[in-house]
MILO-388785 format. One record per residue: residue in three letters; x, z, y of N, C-alpha, C in turn. Coordinates in steps of 0.2 Angstrom, whole numbers, plus 2048, in hexadecimal, padded with zeros to 3 digits. Layout:
REM MILO-388785
AlaXZYXZYXZY;...
***
This chain:
REM MILO-388785
MetAADB59870AAFB51871AB4B4D86A;AspAB1B47869AB5B45863ABCB45863;ValABDB4785FAC5B4885EACAB4385D;ValAC8B3D85BACAB3685BACBB36864;GlnAC5B35865AC5B3186CAC9B36870;PheACAB3E86FACDB42875AD5B3F872;GlnAD7B3F86CADDB3C86BAE1B3586F;GluADBB31870ADCB2A871ADDB2D87A;LysAD8B3187DAD9B33883AE2B33885;LeuAE4B3A87FAE9B3D87FAEEB38880;ArgAEDB3387BAF2B2D87BAF2B28883;GluAEDB27884AECB2488BAEFB26891;IleAEDB2C892AEFB31896AF7B32897;CysAF9B32890B01B3188EB04B2B892;GluB01B25891B03B1F893B03B1C89A;LeuAFDB2189EAFBB1F8A4B02B248A6;GlyB03B298A4B0BB2C8A7B10B298A7;LysB11B278A0B17B238A0B17B1C8A6;GlnB12B1A8A5B11B138ACB13B158B0;AsnB12B1D8B3B13B208B9B19B238BA;GlyB1DB208B6B25B238B6B25B298B5;AsnB21B2B8AEB21B348ABB1EB398B2;LeuB1BB358B5B16B3C8BAB0FB3C8BA;LeuB0BB3F8BBB04B3F8BAB02B458C0;ThrAFBB448C4AF9B4B8C9AF4B4C8C6;HisAF4B538C8AEEB568C6AE8B538C5;GluAE6B518CBAE0B4C8CBAE2B478C8;GlnAE4B428C4AE3B3E8C2AE3B408BB;IleAE4B478B8AE5B498B3ADCB4B8B1;ArgADAB4E8B8AD2B4E8B7ACEB4A8B8;GluACFB458BAACAB408BCAC9B3D8B5;TyrACEB3C8B2ACFB398ABACCB3D8A6;PheACCB448A6AC9B468A1AC1B4A8A4;AlaAC0B498AAABAB4A8ACAB2B488A7;SerAB3B438A5AADB418A0AACB47898;ThrAB4B49899AB4B4E893AB1B55893;AspAAFB5788EAACB5D88EAAFB6488D;LeuAB8B6288EABEB6888CABCB6D892;GluABEB7288EABBB7A893AC4B79896;ThrAC5B7E89BACAB7F8A0AD1B8289C;SerAD0B87894AD6B87891AD8B8188D;GlnAD5B7C88CAD6B75889AD8B7288F;MetAD7B71893ADAB6E899AE2B7089A;ValAE2B7689CAE9B7989BAEDB75895;LysAEAB76890AEEB7488AAF0B6B88B;ValAEBB6788DAEDB6188FAF3B60894;LeuAF4B65898AFBB6589CAFFB6889B;GlnAFFB6C895B06B6D891B08B6788C;TyrB02B65889B04B5E885B08B59887;LeuB05B5888EB07B53894B0FB55894;LysB10B5A896B18B5C899B1CB5C893;LeuB19B5F88CB1DB5D888B1FB57886;GlnB1BB51888B1CB49887B20B4888E;GlyB24B4A891B28B4B895B25B4789C;IleB20B4A89BB1BB478A4B1CB4C8A8;ThrB1BB4B8AFB1DB508B3B16B528B5;IleB15B578B7B0CB598B9B0DB588C3;GluB0DB548C7B0EB568CEB0AB5C8D0;GlyB0CB5F8D3B09B658D7B0BB6B8D4;GluB10B6A8CEB12B6F8CAB1AB728CF;AspB19B7A8CEB1FB7D8D3B26B7A8D1;AlaB25B778DAB2DB748D9B32B778D6;AlaB34B7D8D5B3BB7C8D3B39B7D8CC;ValB33B7E8CAB33B7D8C2B34B758C0;ThrB31B718C4B31B6A8C1B38B688C3;AlaB3CB698C9B42B698CAB49B698C3;AlaB45B718BFB4BB738BBB48B6C8B5;GluB44B6D8B3B40B678ADB43B5F8AD;LysB43B5F8B3B46B598B5B4DB598B4;GluB4FB5D8B7B58B5E8B4B58B5F8AD;GluB55B628A9B56B648A3B55B5C89E;GlyB51B598A2B50B5289EB54B4E89F;GluB57B4E8A5B5CB498A6B65B4B8A2;AlaB65B528A2B6AB5489DB6AB52896;GlyB64B51895B64B4D88EB66B51889;GluB6CB4E885B70B4F87FB76B54880;ThrB7AB56888B7EB59889B7AB6088B;GluB73B6188DB6FB6988DB70B6B888;LeuB72B73888B74B78883B6FB7D884;GluB6AB7D889B65B8288CB5EB81888;SerB5DB85886B55B85883B4EB8488A;HisB49B81886B44B8088DB42B8888E;GlyB40B88893B3CB90897B38B92893;ThrB35B9888FB30B9888EB2AB99891;SerB24B9788FB1EB94892B1AB9A892;ThrB1BB9D88CB16BA3888B19BAB887;ProB19BAF88BB1EBB588BB1CBB8882;LeuB23BBB880B21BBD879B1DBC4878;ThrB1ABC5875B14BCD874B18BD0871;ProB17BD6872B1CBDC86EB1BBDC868;GluB17BD7866B1ABD885DB1DBD285B;GluB1DBCB860B22BC685EB2BBC9861;GluB2BBCD866B31BCF868B33BD3863;AlaB2FBD8862B31BDC85AB34BD8854;TyrB31BD3854B33BCE84CB38BCC84F;LeuB39BC8854B40BC3857B44BCA855;LysB45BCD859B4BBD5857B4BBD5850;GluB48BD784CB49BD7846B4DBD2841;TyrB47BCE844B4BBC5840B54BC5841;LeuB56BC5848B5CBC784AB60BCA848;ThrB5EBD0847B62BD5843B62BD483D;GluB60BD283AB5EBCD831B65BCB830;ValB62BC4837B68BC0835B71BC1836;GluB70BC783CB76BC983EB79BCC836;AlaB75BD0835B76BD682EB79BD382A;SerB76BCB827B78BC8820B7DBC5824;GlyB81BC4829B88BC282AB87BB982E;LysB82BB782FB7FBB2833B7FBB283B;GlyB81BAF83DB7FBAD846B85BB0847;ArgB8CBB2845B92BB3849B92BB084D;AsnB97BB5852B9ABB0857BA1BAD857;ValBA2BA7857BA7BA0858BA9B9E85D;SerBAFB9E85CBB2B99861BAFB92863;GlnBB1B90867BB0B86868BB5B84864;GluBBAB85863BC0B82860BBEB85858;MetBBAB88856BB6B87850BB1B8484D;LeuBAEB85853BA7B81853BABB79851;HisBADB78856BB0B70856BB2B6F84F;ThrBB6B7384DBBAB72844BB4B7183F;LeuBB1B75841BACB7583DBA5B7083A;PheBA3B6D841BA0B67841BA5B61840;GluBADB61841BB0B5B83DBB1B5B836;AsnBB1B64832BB0B6282DBA8B61829;LeuBA4B6282DB9DB5F82BB9CB5882C;AlaBA0B5582FB9EB4D82FBA2B48829;GluBA7B4E827BAAB4E821BA8B4D819;GlyBA2B5281CB9EB53815BA0B59812;AspBA0B5D815BA5B66815B9DB69813;AlaB9BB6B80CB96B6F80CB96B7780F;IleB9CB79811B9EB80811B9DB81819;AlaB9FB7B81CB9DB79824B97B7B827;GluB94B74823B8DB76822B89B7B823;AlaB89B7F81EB88B8781DB8AB8B822;AlaB90B8A824B93B8F829B8FB90830;LeuB8DB88832B8AB84838B83B87837;ThrB81B86832B7BB8A830B79B92832;SerB7EB95831B7EB9B831B7EB9C839;IleB83B9A83DB84B9A844B7EB98846;TyrB7BB94845B74B91849B6CB94848;LeuB6FB98843B67B9A843B65B9F848;ProB6ABA384BB65BA784FB66BA2856;ValB68B9F858B69B9B85CB61B9785C;AlaB5EB94855B59B90856B53B95858;AlaB52B9C854B4FBA4854B50BA385D;LysB53BA4861B53BA5867B51B9F86C;MetB51B99869B4EB9386EB48B9386C;AlaB44B94865B3FB95864B3AB9A869;SerB3FBA0869B3BBA686CB3ABA3875;AspB3EBA2876B3FB9D87FB3AB97881;MetB37B93878B35B8F879B2DB90878;AsnB2AB98875B25B9C874B1EB99875;CysB1AB97872B13B96877B0EB97871;AlaB07B97875B03B9C871AFFB9686B;GluB00B9286AAFDB8C865B02B8F85E;IleB07B9285DB0BB94858B0CB99859;HisB0EB9C851B0FBA384FB18BA2851;LeuB1CBA6855B1FBA8855B25BA7852;AlaB25BAA84BB27BAA844B27BA2841;AspB21BA0842B21B99840B27B94841;LeuB26B95849B2AB9284EB31B9184B;IleB34B9A84AB38B98849B3BB96843;GlnB35B9683EB36B93837B37B8B838;GluB33B8683DB35B8083DB3BB7F841;AlaB3CB84843B44B82847B4AB82841;AsnB48B8683EB4DB86838B4DB7F835;ValB47B7E831B46B7982EB4BB73831;ValB4AB7383AB4CB6B83DB54B6E83D;LeuB58B7583EB5EB7683DB62B72835;LeuB5DB75830B61B7282CB5FB6B829;MetB5AB6882DB5BB6082CB5EB5C831;AlaB5FB61835B65B5D83BB6CB5C839;LeuB6EB62834B76B65833B76B5F82C;SerB71B5E828B72B5A822B70B52825;AspB6EB51829B6DB4982BB71B4482B;ProB74B40826B77B3A824B76B36829;GluB73B3482EB74B2F833B78B30839;ThrB78B3783BB7BB37840B84B3B83F;AlaB87B34842B8FB37840B91B3A844;HisB90B3A849B92B4284EB8FB4684F;LysB91B4D84FB8DB5384EB93B57853;AspB8CB5A857B91B6085AB8DB6585E;AspB8EB69861B8BB6F862B84B6E868;AlaB87B6786CB81B66871B7CB6386D;TrpB7DB5E868B7AB5A865B73B5E862;LeuB76B6485EB72B6985AB6FB6B85C;ArgB6FB6D863B69B73869B66B6D869;LeuB67B66869B63B6286DB5BB61867;GlnB60B5F861B5BB5E85BB57B6285B;LeuB5BB6A85AB55B7085AB4EB71860;ArgB52B6D865B4DB6E86CB45B69869;LysB48B62868B45B60867B3FB62861;GlyB42B6485DB3FB66856B39B6C857;IleB3BB7085CB38B7485FB31B71861;IleB33B6D867B2EB6986BB29B66867;AlaB2BB64861B27B5F85DB21B6285B;AlaB24B69858B20B6F854B19B70857;IleB1DB7185DB17B77865B13B6E864;GluB15B6B867B10B63867B0CB61861;GluB0EB6285BB09B62855B04B66854;GlnB05B6E856B01B74855AFEB7285B;ThrB00B7185FAFBB6F866AF4B6B867;GlnAF6B66864AF5B61863AEEB6385D;GlnAEFB65858AEDB68851AE6B6F854;LysAE9B70858AE4B7685EADFB71862;PheAE1B6C862ADCB6A86AAD6B65862;GlnAD8B6585CAD5B6185AAD2B67856;AspAD2B6E852ACEB71850AC9B74856;AspACAB7485BAC6B76861ABFB74862;CysAC4B6B862ABEB67860AB8B6685A;LeuABBB69855AB5B69850AB1B6F84F;ValAB7B76852AB2B7C853AACB7A858;AlaAAEB7885EAA8B76863AA3B72860;LysAA5B6C85BAA1B69858A9AB6D853;ValA9FB72850A9DB7884BA95B7B84D;GluA98B7E853A95B82858A8FB7D85C;LysA8FB7885DA8AB7485FA87B7285B;LeuA89B71855A82B6F84FA7EB7484D;GluA83B7A84CA80B80849A78B8184F;SerA7CB81855A75B8485BA70B7F859;AlaA74B78858A6BB74858A67B74852;ValA6CB7584CA66B77847A64B7D846;LysA65B82848A61B8984CA5BB8684E;AspA5AB84854A56B81859A51B7D855;LeuA54B7B84FA50B7484CA4DB76846;ThrA4EB7D845A4AB8183FA44B85840;AspA41B8283BA3AB8883CA3CB9083C;AspA36B9283DA38B9C83CA38B9C834;AspA35B9782FA35B99828A3CB96826;GlyA3FB9282BA45B91826A44B89827;GluA3FB85826A40B7F825A44B7A82B;AsnA46B75828A49B7182EA44B6B82F;ArgA42B6B837A40B6783AA45B6183E;PheA4AB5F83AA4EB5A83DA4FB55836;ThrA51B4F837A56B4C834A5CB4B836;IleA60B49832A67B47834A69B41838;AspA64B3D838A64B3683BA62B3A844;GluA5EB3D843A5BB41849A60B4684C;LeuA65B48849A6BB4D84BA70B4884D;AlaA70B44849A75B3F84DA72B3D855;ValA6FB3B856A6DB3885DA6AB3E861;IleA69B43860A69B48864A6EB4B866;LeuA75B4B861A7BB4E863A80B4A863;AspA80B43864A82B40863A89B3D85F;MetA8AB3D859A8DB40855A8BB3A850;LysA91B3884AA8FB36845A8CB3983D;ValA87B3483BA83B37836A89B3C831;AspA8DB3882FA92B3B829A96B4082D;GluA97B40834A99B48837A97B4B836;IleA8FB4A837A8AB50836A89B5382E;ArgA89B4F82AA89B50824A90B56821;AspA95B53823A9BB57821A9CB5E825;IleA98B5F829A99B6682FA92B6A82C;LeuA8DB6782AA87B6C828A8AB6E820;ArgA8EB6881CA90B6B815A94B70817;LeuA99B7181DA9DB77820A9BB7B81F;ThrA95B7B824A91B82824A8DB84821;GlyA8BB8081BA87B82818A7FB8081A;AspA7EB7C81DA78B7A820A74B7381E;AspA78B71818A76B69815A6FB6D810;LysA6DB7180FA6AB7380BA62B6E80B;
***
């Protein structure tokens, strides 16, 4: 399926969900993508993408749906991270444990009282660089644990933690936000992690589509090549056979080395 067409369908189904009060049924989604050649695994990712956009899929386990709805309504006062969607592998668990150990060994992430946090955020609002450094240290393990709770198959845990760290630094140094506190910072971390997952998930969609195109074209080239290696096709003929643009075919042939 064409990447641009696929992206357009994603935008349209998201818009439909918003028009329906952020609610879609499995049937609506299946019917909308019925004309595509998406695999089951890709459809699962579509559902994941829609949920990241805040759209509830009717038919999900009632308890899970209720929990997610409650979390969305809590908004900026919600301090708990989203439940893990993909369990950590043994390697990821080992990495997380080692990372947190290193953070603690370097003196970062120490436990502080709510009063101390309040003071640090007040000092941060006044431009205190020491308070910013202290808050960075305190929330590094928070960011890592939140990233692990929101772990997904599309992005490595180490990369997700780094994305969370970037969000942390940017949030603390954001000059546009006058009032910053624990709830606000945790919400920024959660939003940033979701954005990173969403971006990587969409990239994975695009990569899957490109791989499918390459495989489809390679198969066609093989079928239309003589035993002696001579091509029995023109680019224009392939464009008609495969319903692809000529420029697309040329690009993929160059990529695969079949443009001779």
